[in-house]
N, C-alpha and C positions, 0 to 999 in steps of 0.2 A: 504494500500500500504506500509506504514512504517513497519507494522507488518510482512509482507511478506519479506521485505528487511532484517529484523532482523533474522528471522529463516533461510533464505537462506544463510546469512553470517555465521551463526553457523553450518549449514550443510557443507558448504565449508570448514570451519575450521576443523570440525571432519574428513572429507574426507582427507584433506591434512595431518593431523596428521598420519593417517594410510598409506597414499600414500608414505610418507617418511620413513616408517618403513622398516628395512632391510628384513623382511620376507613377504613383500607385493607383490613382483614381480610376483609370480604365479597367482595373482588375478587381474592384470592390464588390461588384454585383455580377450575377450571371449575364452572359451576352444575350441581348434581346435582338434576334435577327430582323424582326420587323422594324423596330425603332431605328436600328442602325443600317437598315436597308442592305443586309447581307443574307439573302435568302438561302445561299448554299452552305451557311455556317455548319449546320448539323449534318450535312452530307460529308463534310471534310473533317469536322471535329466530332469524334464518336464518344468521347468522355469529357464533357465540359467541366470546368472547375474554376472557381473564383475565390478571392480572399474572404469574402463575406460568408460563403459556404464553409470554408475552412474554419473560420472563427466560430461559427455555430457548431460545427462538429467537435471542435475543441471544448467549447463550453458544455456541450451535452455528453462529453466523455465518450464519443463515438470511436475515437482512435484507441486501440488496445496497446499500441506501442509507438514510439517516436518515429520509426522509419515510415509508418503509414502517413503521418503528418508530412514528413519531408517529401514523400512521393506525390502527395496532392499539391504541395507548394511548387514542385518542379513541373507538374502537369499544367498549372496555370500558365507558366511562361512558355513551355513547349507548345501548348495549344496556340498561344498568341504568335509565336514565331512560325508555326506551321501555317496558320491561316493568313497572316500578313506578310507581304513581300519584304525582303531585306531593307529596301529603301523607305518603308513606311514607318512613321513615328511610333506606332504601337509596337512594332517589331523591336525598334531601338529601345523603347521603354522596357520591354520584356527582357531584353539582353541585360540591361543595366540592373534591373531588379533581380534577375536570376543570379547575376554575379554577387550582388549584395547579399542575397539569401545564402549562397554557397559559403561566403566568407563568414557570415553570421552563424551559419549552421556548424561550421568547424568549431567556432568558439563555444557554441551551445553543447555540442557533442563532448567536447573536452570537459566542460563543467559537469555534464551528466555523469561522465565516467569517474571524475574526481569524487563526486558526491556518492556514487555507488560504492566506491572504495571506502569512503568515510562510514557509510551505513554498515558495510561488512565488518569493519574493524571496531564497531561499537560493542 
C-alpha cells in the first residue's frame, strides 16, 4: 500500500509538471474530430489518450502500476505526432512535451526506486 502511494504521488507530480507547461493545452481534453474538423482522426488514431483522461485515471486509482501511467503519457504524444505532420505546431508541441515527460519520468523513477529501498529497509 505504501509503495502504491509513493508511485502514485510521483505520477501526479510528473503529470502536473506537464499540465502547467504552456504548450500542454492541446492535450488537456480528448480530441473532438468534429470541432477540430479532422474527420479521419479515429481512422488513424485507434487508442486516443489525453492528459485530462490520465488525470482522472490517476485520481480514480485506475492504474495498478506506474508503467501503465507512463504508457498512457507516451500515447498522448505519439498519437499527436502520428496524426500531425512534422511541420505542424501540434507535432512540435508533442515532441517538446514528450521530451519533458521523459526527463521528468527519469527523475520520478529514481525517486520511486529510492523510496522503495527506504520502505524495504524499515
